[in-house]
N, C-alpha and C positions, 0 to 999 in steps of 0.2 A: 512414548512421550505423551503427556497429558494434553488435552485440548488447549489449556491455558499456556502450556509450554510452546505449543505450536503457534499460537497467536503471538506470543512474545518473540519467537524466532522469526515469524513472518514480518513483524514490525521492524525488528532489528535489521533484517535483510533488506527490507524496503528502504529504510533510512540510509543504510550503507550504499545501496545502489543509487539513490537520489543524490547523495553527496558526490559519488563518482561521476554521475552524469553532469552535475553542476561544474565539477572540475574540468571535465572534457569540454563543455560549452565555453568555459573561460579560456581554455587553451586555444580553441578554434577561433574565438573572437579576437585573439591576439594577433592574428595574421603573420606570425613569425615562424610558422612551421613549414617544413618541406611538404610538398604535395603528398608523397607516400605516407608520411606520418599523419597528415590531416585526414587522409582517406581511412587509415587504420583506426584513428580515433573516432571518426564518423561511424564506422562499422560497429565499434564497441558501444558507442552511444545509442545506436539503433537497437542493438541487442538489449541494452539496459532499459530502454523505453518499452520494448516489447515485454520484458520480464516484469517491469513495474505495472504495466497495464494488466497483465495476468493476475498479479497480486491484488491490485485494486478490484478487479472483477470478482475474485474469490472473497475479498472482504465485503464487497457490496452484497454478494449472495448470502453471506453469513448474517449480515444485518437484516436483510429482507426476511430470512428464515426466522430470526429472533422476533421481528415485528409481527410476522404472521402468527407465530406461536402465542405471542402476547395478545393479539387481537382475538384469537380463538379460545383463550383461557377464561377462567371464571371472572366475573365482574365483581369488583369490591364495592361494598355498601358501607356507608357510615352509620353508626348507631349512636343515639344520644343516651348517655348514662343518667338514669334517674337516681337522685340521691338525696 
């Protein structure tokens, strides 16, 4: 898989996990679930938070790498065209 494909996959997975997490929070806030189901949803939510944090960390590292490469790259100069 190409790097662009990996980035798109990461983004899609992050968005999917975030929506699942929002759904879980909504259910837990409803106060209508039995205790066992609430605990199971809480566990799933905790897993999703951990996964999302890892994805964000990888994304941040990629951005930092890109910025570092740009800072170390050649500087652009503007030239006036005589005519």
